[in-house]
N, C-alpha and C positions, 0 to 999 in steps of 0.2 A: 047458352047451353055449353057446358064444358066438353072439350074434346078429349077422349080417352088417350092416354099416353101409349105410344108404341114401344117405349123403352122399359126395361126392367128397373126396379128400385135400386138405389145405390147399395143397399145391404145385399140384395140378390146378386148384384154384379161383383161385389167384393167376395162373397162366398163362392160364386162360380169360379173365379180365377184362383182363389186360394186353394180350393178343393181340387180343381183341375191340375194345377202345377204340383200340388201335394201328391196326387195319385201318380203322376208321371215320375216324380222323384222317388216314390216308393217302389215303383217297378225297377228303376235303375238301381236303387239300393238293394232290392231283393236279388237281382242278378249278380251284383257285386259281392254281397256277403255269402252267397251260396258257394262261391268258389274258394272261400277262405279255408285254410286247413284247420281241422279240429284241434290239433296239437300245435301250439305256437307259444312263443315267449309272451308272458303277461306284462302289462304296463298299466300305470295309473293316469297316463295322459295320451291322447291320440290326436294326431294331425289329421283332421277329417279328409279321408280319401287321398292323403298324402299330397294335398294341393298347396300347402303352405299358406292357407287363408285363415284357418281357425283351428286352435288346439283346444280340445275338450279335456277338462280336468276331472278326474274321478276320485272318490274317497277310498277306493280299494283297487288293487291290481286285478285286471281281467285280461283274457285272451282277446285278440282282435275279433274273432268270430263271436264271442260273447258280447263284446261291446256293440258291434253292428247289429246283431240280432236284437239286443235290448233297445237299441235306437229305433229299429224297425217297429218293434212292438209299441214303443212310446209314441212314435209319430202316428202309427195306425190308430191307436186309441184317441189321439188328438183329432185326427181327421174324422173318425167316427162321430165324435162330439160335434164337429162342424157340420157334418152331413145331417145329423139329427136336428140341429138348429136350422139348417137349410130346408129340411122337410117341413118343420114347424112354420118357417117363414113363408114357404110356398102355400101351405094350407090357409094361412091367415092373410096372405097377400097374393091373390091369383095372378098368374102370368098375363102379360098383355096379349091381346088377340094376335094371331099369326098374320103376316102380311097378306093382303088381298090377292096378290098376284100368284100365290101358290095354288097349284091344282089340287083337286080333292084327294087324289092318292098321295100327294106330297104332304098334305096336312095330316092324313091318317098315319103315314110313315113317321112324321115328326113326333106326333103324340105317342105312338108306340115306342119309338126309340127313347124318348125322354122318360117314359114310365119304366122301361127296361133298365135304363141307366140308373135311375133312383134305386130300383130294387137291387141291382147288382152292386152298386156302391155301398149299400148297407150290408149285403151278404158277404162281401169280400173281407172287410175288417172283422165281422162277427165270426166267420170261419177261422180267421187267423187267431182271434182271441181264444176260440174253443180249442184250436190246436195247441196253443201255449198252455192253456189250462190243463189239458190232459197229458202234457209232457211232465217231466220231473222238475222243470225249472219254474213253472208258474208265470205270473204276469207282474211286471214292474212298470211303473210309469215314471220315467226319468229318475230311477233309483228308489221310488216309493213303492213298497210291496202292496199289490192290490189283491192277489190271490195266490195261494200255494198250489204248486203243481200236484196233480192227482196220480201221475206216474202210470197211466193206462196207455200202453203202447198201441193197442188195437184201435182205440178211439182217436189217439193222436194221429195215426196213419190215415184213418178215415177222413178226418178234418184237414189233414195235409193235402190229400188228393183233392178234396173239395175246394180248398183254397187255390190250388193250382188251376183247376178247371174253371172256377169262377173268374180267376185272374185272366185267363185266355178269353173268356166271353167278354169281360170288360174291355180288354184290348181291342177286340173286334168292334164292339159298340163305339168305343172312343174313336177308332179309325173311321167308322161310318159318319160319326158326328163331325169330325174334322173335314172329311171329304165333302160333306154337305155344306159346311161353312165356306169352304174354298169355292165350291160350285156357285153358291149364291153371291159370293163376293166378287169373283172374277168373270164368271159367265153371265149370270143373271143381273148382277150389279143392282140388287134390289134393296141394299141397306140392311140386310139381316144381321150382319156382324155389329153394326152400330147400335143395335138394340141392347147389346151386352157390353157397351163401352161407355165411359164417363162423358165423352163429348159427342 
């Protein structure tokens, strides 16, 4: 009789870490770009975050704010695609059973948190895309136009506020998720983290 694996599939593990680090990067990028001035000298190349690691070449000159906002939109659409694939993968490849040492309330909390994370991970980029759609700028994916802006300031502001609130909720859920992992790794020492690792 085969013993059910307690680990996630390799695909699920890759998606988990890609999306997780992608979301964290998007928050950092969001905070960085919002402080950029609206009026600034335009350029056709950008040293990403002035770190001297990679210079991004463009076909046209844009302001730093425009460059980073477009980068944020492009990465957001990409992450949304990864999340959609992750949801598909989860539906077609059920997660392994939770470890037996978890108490009943811990299992309920784990399930509730994971479902909430999936929902919020979908709503955050969707609200960002809606905000961009109702702006005058529209949506581009790495320079490829996807949708023209509708120029509706009222709807843009609505989705801007929604995007910010949903972002805060995601940060809280992400914080709870990380705290739970730390608890199980260093206090319970029950191997929870190993379920999402390659070894």
